[in-house]
DODREN-795890 format. One line per 5 residues: number of its first residue (from 1); their letters; for each residue x, y, z of N, C-alpha, C. Coordinates in pm, whole numbers, plus 50000, padded with zeros to 5 digits. Example, Ala and Ser with C-alpha at 12.3 -4.5 7.8 and 13.67 -1.06 7.14 Angstrom:
2
1) as) 51319,49431,50780,51230,49550,50780,51320,49670,50780  51285,49775,50708,51367,49894,50714,51290,50003,50787
! end
This chain:
251
1) mrlkk) 68154,19095,56883,68188,19231,56844,68276,19226,56720  68249,19321,56629,68325,19321,56503,68365,19463,56466  68493,19480,56436,68544,19605,56380,68591,19574,56239  68540,19647,56141,68573,19619,56001,68636,19742,55936  68767,19734,55912,68842,19837,55840,68817,19976,55898
6) vskty) 68834,19986,56030,68806,20110,56103,68930,20199,56103  68909,20326,56071,69018,20423,56070,68974,20551,56138  69072,20621,56198,69045,20750,56259,69169,20837,56251  69148,20962,56204,69258,21058,56191,69224,21184,56269  69323,21234,56344,69311,21362,56412,69411,21458,56345
11) gdvra) 69360,21548,56261,69453,21636,56191,69548,21558,56104  69678,21569,56133,69778,21496,56056,69814,21361,56119  69751,21329,56230,69785,21206,56301,69685,21096,56266  69734,20987,56212,69649,20872,56182,69650,20781,56306  69549,20796,56389,69546,20725,56517,69515,20577,56499
16) vrgls) 69424,20544,56408,69387,20404,56381,69381,20387,56230  69440,20276,56182,69457,20259,56037,69396,20126,55990  69275,20132,55939,69214,20016,55877,69209,19893,55964  69168,19909,56090,69171,19799,56186,69049,19709,56171  69073,19580,56164,68965,19481,56162,68987,19380,56274
21) leieg) 68882,19357,56355,68888,19263,56466,68758,19185,56474  68768,19059,56514,68652,18977,56547,68672,18932,56692  68587,18980,56783,68601,18949,56925,68483,18863,56968  68510,18740,57003,68404,18647,57041,68353,18677,57182  68229,18636,57208,68173,18652,57341,68239,18558,57440
26) gqvyg) 68230,18594,57568,68281,18507,57673,68432,18505,57684  68497,18615,57653,68642,18621,57667,68686,18760,57711  68807,18765,57764,68871,18892,57796,68974,18919,57686  68951,19026,57612,69032,19057,57494,69112,19183,57522  69243,19175,57508,69328,19287,57542,69389,19357,57421
31) llgpn) 69383,19490,57422,69456,19572,57326,69586,19613,57394  69695,19565,57341,69827,19585,57401,69911,19672,57309  69965,19779,57365,70047,19866,57282,70107,19978,57363  70209,20044,57309,70271,20156,57380,70178,20276,57386  70212,20373,57469,70134,20497,57474,70129,20559,57335
36) gsgkt) 70010,20607,57296,69995,20672,57166,69975,20577,57050  69952,20449,57079,69938,20352,56971,69798,20346,56912  69701,20410,56978,69565,20412,56926,69465,20333,57008  69508,20276,57121,69421,20189,57200,69297,20264,57252  69319,20381,57311,69207,20456,57368,69110,20500,57260
41) tilkm) 69161,20541,57146,69074,20580,57035,68987,20463,56991  69044,20344,56986,68967,20224,56949,68852,20203,57047  68881,20211,57177,68778,20191,57278,68670,20299,57270  68710,20422,57248,68611,20531,57237,68523,20514,57114  68579,20460,57007,68496,20434,56889,68397,20321,56916
46) imglv) 68441,20219,56988,68348,20112,57024,68232,20168,57106  68263,20259,57198,68160,20318,57285,68073,20422,57215  68112,20464,57097,68037,20568,57028,68073,20708,57072  68182,20723,57145,68227,20855,57190,68309,20925,57083  68367,20849,56993,68442,20901,56879,68389,20832,56754
51) kpdtg) 68365,20908,56650,68310,20853,56527,68424,20813,56433  68425,20689,56384,68529,20650,56288,68517,20730,56159  68631,20756,56097,68629,20820,55965,68581,20721,55859  68624,20597,55873,68584,20492,55780,68563,20363,55859  68492,20270,55800,68473,20140,55861,68346,20132,55945
56) eitvk) 68325,20016,56004,68202,19991,56079,68233,19909,56203  68161,19938,56312,68172,19863,56436,68033,19811,56471  68024,19682,56500,67897,19624,56545,67920,19551,56677  67824,19564,56765,67825,19495,56894,67697,19412,56902  67714,19281,56916,67600,19189,56919,67511,19209,56796
61) glalr) 67576,19234,56684,67505,19248,56558,67446,19385,56533  67457,19476,56629,67400,19610,56615,67508,19712,56581  67477,19801,56488,67565,19913,56458,67512,20037,56529  67602,20121,56577,67563,20239,56654,67468,20327,56574  67497,20348,56449,67416,20441,56369,67273,20389,56346
66) ddpin) 67255,20257,56352,67124,20198,56325,67034,20196,56448  67092,20175,56566,67012,20160,56688,67096,20201,56808  67120,20333,56824,67214,20379,56928,67172,20344,57070  67042,20345,57099,66998,20316,57235,67026,20172,57272  66981,20080,57190,67004,19938,57221,67150,19899,57207
71) ykrdl) 67224,19968,57119,67367,19944,57104,67438,19970,57237  67403,20082,57303,67473,20123,57425,67413,20065,57553  67291,20013,57543,67221,19967,57662,67298,19858,57736  67366,19773,57662,67432,19657,57721,67583,19671,57728  67630,19796,57726,67773,19824,57738,67804,19883,57876
76) gyvsd) 67923,19853,57928,67976,19919,58046,68112,19976,58011  68145,20093,58066,68267,20163,58023,68344,20218,58143  68474,20193,58142,68567,20254,58238,68671,20329,58159  68675,20461,58176,68771,20543,58101,68900,20559,58181  69001,20613,58116,69128,20643,58181,69166,20787,58148
81) ppmiy) 69167,20879,58248,69134,20856,58389,68984,20837,58406  68940,20784,58523,68797,20764,58544,68721,20896,58542  68619,20903,58459,68540,21025,58444,68406,21006,58517  68399,21058,58637,68276,21049,58715,68243,21187,58771  68119,21206,58814,68073,21337,58858,68130,21373,58995
86) dyltg) 68212,21477,58999,68281,21514,59122,68186,21561,59231  68073,21621,59192,67987,21683,59292,67864,21599,59327  67883,21468,59315,67791,21371,59372,67868,21288,59474  67798,21227,59565,67863,21130,59651,67881,21000,59572  67965,20912,59622,67984,20784,59555,67853,20709,59539
91) heyld) 67772,20708,59645,67645,20637,59639,67549,20704,59542  67545,20836,59541,67458,20907,59447,67495,20877,59303  67624,20871,59277,67669,20842,59140,67625,20702,59097  67645,20604,59183,67607,20467,59149,67455,20454,59138  67383,20521,59226,67237,20519,59220,67188,20580,59089
96) flgkv) 67251,20689,59048,67216,20755,58922,67237,20661,58803  67352,20594,58798,67378,20502,58687,67280,20386,58686  67248,20336,58804,67151,20228,58811,67017,20269,58753  66974,20392,58781,66848,20442,58726,66857,20461,58575  66969,20512,58527,66987,20531,58383,66971,20398,58309
101) ygvdq) 67027,20292,58366,67022,20162,58300,66900,20079,58339  66811,20135,58418,66687,20068,58450,66701,19949,58543  66799,19953,58632,66817,19843,58727,66709,19851,58835  66647,19739,58865,66546,19734,58970,66602,19792,59100  66520,19871,59172,66566,19943,59290,66628,19851,59394
106) aakek) 66560,19742,59426,66613,19652,59529,66742,19586,59484  66747,19542,59359,66868,19479,59306,66983,19579,59300  66950,19703,59262,67051,19807,59252,67117,19832,59387  67036,19849,59491,67092,19879,59623,67172,19761,59677  67124,19641,59651,67197,19522,59695,67333,19514,59628
111) riqef) 67337,19541,59498,67464,19536,59426,67559,19646,59472  67506,19765,59495,67590,19876,59543,67655,19838,59676  67578,19784,59767,67632,19748,59898,67736,19636,59885  67712,19541,59795,67809,19433,59773,67941,19489,59721  67933,19582,59627,68054,19640,59571,68127,19726,59674
116) lrafe) 68054,19803,59752,68118,19886,59853,68196,19800,59953  68138,19686,59991,68210,19595,60082,68331,19535,60014  68313,19488,59892,68422,19420,59821,68541,19512,59800  68514,19638,59765,68622,19732,59735,68657,19821,59855  68606,19784,59972,68642,19850,60098,68616,20001,60095
121) legre) 68496,20036,60047,68455,20176,60046,68338,20203,60140  68302,20103,60222,68196,20126,60320,68239,20237,60416  68148,20328,60441,68177,20443,60526,68222,20565,60448  68256,20547,60319,68297,20660,60236,68198,20686,60123  68092,20604,60116,67998,20615,60003,67920,20745,60004
126) ndmvn) 67911,20812,60118,67837,20937,60126,67928,21059,60123  68056,21036,60095,68150,21147,60073,68142,21192,59928  68172,21320,59905,68175,21371,59768,68289,21306,59690  68262,21278,59563,68362,21212,59480,68487,21297,59465  68474,21430,59469,68592,21514,59450,68690,21503,59567
131) gyshg) 68649,21437,59675,68741,21412,59786,68804,21275,59782  68773,21195,59680,68828,21061,59668,68968,21063,59607  69048,20966,59646,69178,20946,59580,69155,20889,59440  69262,20885,59361,69251,20828,59226,69205,20683,59233  69260,20607,59325,69222,20467,59337,69075,20450,59374
136) mkqkv) 69026,20535,59463,68885,20528,59502,68795,20562,59384  68833,20664,59307,68755,20698,59188,68754,20582,59088  68869,20515,59076,68876,20401,58985,68779,20291,59029  68773,20267,59158,68681,20166,59211,68536,20202,59180  68500,20328,59203,68363,20372,59177,68330,20361,59028
141) aimga) 68426,20396,58943,68404,20385,58799,68380,20240,58758  68456,20149,58816,68437,20007,58786,68300,19960,58835  68264,19998,58957,68132,19962,59009,68022,20010,58914  68032,20134,58870,67931,20190,58781,67924,20118,58648  68038,20068,58601,68042,20000,58471,67976,19863,58476
146) vlhrp) 67984,19796,58589,67931,19659,58597,67799,19650,58673  67751,19762,58725,67631,19762,58809,67510,19704,58738  67495,19732,58607,67379,19686,58532,67402,19552,58462  67510,19485,58500,67544,19353,58445,67548,19354,58292  67631,19441,58233,67637,19447,58086,67699,19320,58029
151) svlvm) 67664,19290,57906,67725,19174,57841,67857,19209,57776  67885,19340,57761,68012,19385,57704,68070,19495,57792  68192,19475,57840,68264,19575,57918,68378,19631,57834  68391,19763,57833,68499,19830,57761,68577,19908,57866  68707,19873,57882,68782,19925,57996,68920,19974,57952
156) deplg) 68949,20098,57982,69077,20160,57946,69167,20159,58070  69270,20077,58068,69363,20063,58181,69286,20042,58312  69207,19936,58322,69113,19924,58435,69175,19905,58572  69300,19856,58578,69359,19830,58709,69446,19944,58760  69453,20052,58685,69536,20165,58726,69488,20224,58858
161) gldpk) 69577,20236,58954,69543,20299,59081,69482,20206,59184  69454,20080,59147,69393,19988,59242,69498,19926,59334  69460,19908,59460,69546,19836,59552,69547,19688,59516  69644,19610,59565,69656,19469,59524,69531,19386,59546  69462,19406,59660,69342,19327,59685,69233,19360,59584
166) sarim) 69211,19488,59558,69108,19528,59463,69143,19482,59322  69271,19488,59286,69313,19442,59154,69285,19292,59139  69309,19215,59244,69282,19072,59239,69132,19045,59227  69052,19120,59302,68907,19106,59291,68862,19135,59149  68919,19240,59089,68880,19278,58954,68920,19170,58854
171) kdllg) 69040,19115,58868,69084,19009,58778,68991,18889,58787  68960,18847,58909,68874,18731,58927,68732,18759,58878  68684,18881,58898,68550,18918,58853,68541,18911,58700  68641,18963,58631,68640,18958,58485,68639,18813,58436  68716,18728,58503,68716,18587,58467,68581,18523,58489
176) rlana) 68516,18556,58601,68384,18502,58630,68280,18551,58528  68288,18679,58492,68195,18733,58393,68215,18668,58257  68342,18645,58222,68369,18578,58094,68312,18437,58093  68325,18366,58204,68270,18231,58213,68118,18231,58197  68055,18342,58237,67910,18355,58225,67867,18407,58089
181) gsttv) 67965,18432,58000,67932,18473,57864,67956,18618,57831  67996,18700,57929,68023,18841,57902,68157,18857,57831  68169,18967,57762,68292,18999,57689,68354,19125,57747  68484,19122,57770,68555,19242,57814,68661,19277,57710  68663,19401,57669,68769,19453,57582,68841,19559,57663
186) lstha) 68968,19537,57687,69044,19631,57769,69174,19669,57701  69223,19785,57738,69353,19829,57688,69453,19830,57802  69576,19805,57769,69683,19814,57868,69817,19822,57798  69913,19883,57865,70051,19871,57820,70132,19795,57925  70062,19745,58029,70127,19667,58134,70122,19520,58095
191) leiad) 70235,19464,58064,70239,19329,58009,70197,19224,58110  70226,19246,58238,70186,19148,58338,70034,19143,58352  69968,19259,58331,69822,19261,58335,69765,19187,58215  69820,19213,58098,69774,19144,57978,69790,18993,57992  69902,18951,58045,69929,18808,58059,69834,18743,58160
196) alcdr) 69804,18815,58269,69722,18758,58375,69573,18760,58342  69529,18859,58265,69386,18879,58245,69331,18823,58115  69408,18831,58008,69350,18820,57874,69354,18680,57815  69242,18643,57753,69236,18519,57677,69302,18536,57541  69282,18654,57483,69344,18687,57355,69396,18830,57360
201) lcvih) 69498,18854,57277,69562,18985,57272,69572,19032,57128  69561,19163,57113,69593,19227,56985,69700,19331,57013  69815,19315,56951,69924,19411,56969,69906,19523,56866  69891,19645,56917,69868,19763,56833,69994,19847,56831  70033,19890,56712,70150,19977,56699,70121,20079,56590
206) qgeki) 70127,20207,56628,70099,20316,56536,69966,20298,56464  69865,20256,56543,69730,20246,56490,69700,20123,56408  69794,20029,56401,69775,19910,56319,69789,19783,56404  69718,19680,56365,69732,19549,56427,69856,19482,56372  69951,19448,56461,70072,19382,56413,70081,19237,56459
211) aegtp) 69996,19198,56553,69992,19058,56597,69863,19036,56674  69812,18913,56670,69690,18878,56742,69694,18731,56778  69647,18697,56898,69641,18559,56940,69637,18547,57090  69646,18425,57141,69655,18405,57285,69792,18453,57331  69808,18479,57462,69941,18517,57510,70049,18418,57467
216) aeirs) 70017,18288,57470,70115,18187,57429,70148,18200,57281  70047,18227,57199,70071,18244,57055,70153,18368,57027  70129,18475,57103,70210,18596,57086,70355,18569,57122  70377,18494,57230,70514,18459,57268,70585,18380,57159  70511,18297,57089,70572,18211,56986,70625,18292,56868
221) lasnp) 70588,18420,56859,70635,18503,56749,70776,18555,56771  70829,18536,56891,70963,18588,56922,71069,18511,56845  71178,18580,56814,71288,18515,56743,71363,18420,56834  71358,18444,56967,71426,18356,57062,71323,18275,57140  71327,18142,57134,71233,18059,57210,71242,18088,57360
226) gssle) 71129,18084,57427,71126,18107,57570,71126,18253,57609  71108,18343,57513,71105,18486,57544,70983,18520,57628  70997,18620,57714,70884,18668,57791,70793,18750,57701  70670,18775,57751,70579,18859,57674,70637,18999,57656  70711,19046,57755,70775,19177,57744,70876,19179,57630
231) dvfle) 70958,19073,57620,71056,19066,57512,70989,19064,57376  70881,18987,57366,70809,18977,57239,70749,19112,57201  70690,19178,57300,70629,19308,57275,70732,19408,57223  70846,19413,57288,70950,19507,57245,71002,19472,57106  71009,19342,57078,71055,19301,56945,70953,19337,56838
236) ltevs) 70826,19311,56866,70722,19338,56768,70707,19487,56740  70725,19568,56843,70711,19713,56826,70843,19780,56791  70941,19699,56760,71071,19746,56708,71142,19841,56803  71132,19808,56933,71203,19886,57034,71340,19824,57054  71445,19905,57047,71581,19855,57066,71663,19955,57146
241) gidei) 71782,19915,57181,71873,20006,57250,71841,20028,57396  71765,19935,57459,71728,19952,57599,71851,19958,57689  71945,19866,57667,72066,19862,57751,72144,19992,57742  72155,20045,57622,72230,20170,57604,72162,20285,57676  72030,20288,57671,71955,20395,57737,71974,20387,57888
246) vnala) 71962,20265,57943,71976,20245,58088,72116,20282,58133  72215,20239,58055,72353,20271,58089,72376,20421,58093  72317,20491,57997,72334,20637,57994,72265,20703,58112  72146,20654,58149,72073,20712,58262,72141,20684,58395  72212,20572,58404,72274,20531,58529,72410,20600,58553
251) k) 72460,20668,58456,72592,20731,58473,72583,20850,58569
! end
């Protein structure tokens, strides 16, 4: 996947500023940044949900404008919050997505049942989605994103709302998919998630790339040796005065 000098502006807000990335296959790549840094806009542009003002995005050598069907055919997407059809049952929603992506009927049903067991939703698959908790909706969104075995997963805060067991299953699944050659691009502002999941990280601040590398390489950018990823992140994004803020709140 390649992003070349991609920019996006909403009114007076420059959400993404001339961003260029080269994301190799077979890895979990994390966009790390504070709220409002442009992470979600980047993911939506990759998915073709938002059109860049300038620049180009290619996935597996294809540009969206040249071949939109084949560009999107091999993508899976999890939004934040999960956007799924409230007035379908969980099973109906997954069955619908399987048909959209042309998954063989027998394989589709087998995968749905495997996911329902893994994420402990057996017995709730025939309930309407609008009766699901946030965590349950997140699970269904993840199932729908990986049901057709895409080679590229795009995930916005994918572990939000998941219970510990489901989060662990998701982490291990992403690792297994990466080993098989799939690529995951995810956003997070949770540093422990970035550290546990990602092979490489891009730190985004105010729509710009300010650092890129493995978690270990990002740590090496700190002024103090042995700093945690959290310390490095706060330093890179020029956050200061934490102690003063906490002291004031604790009074």
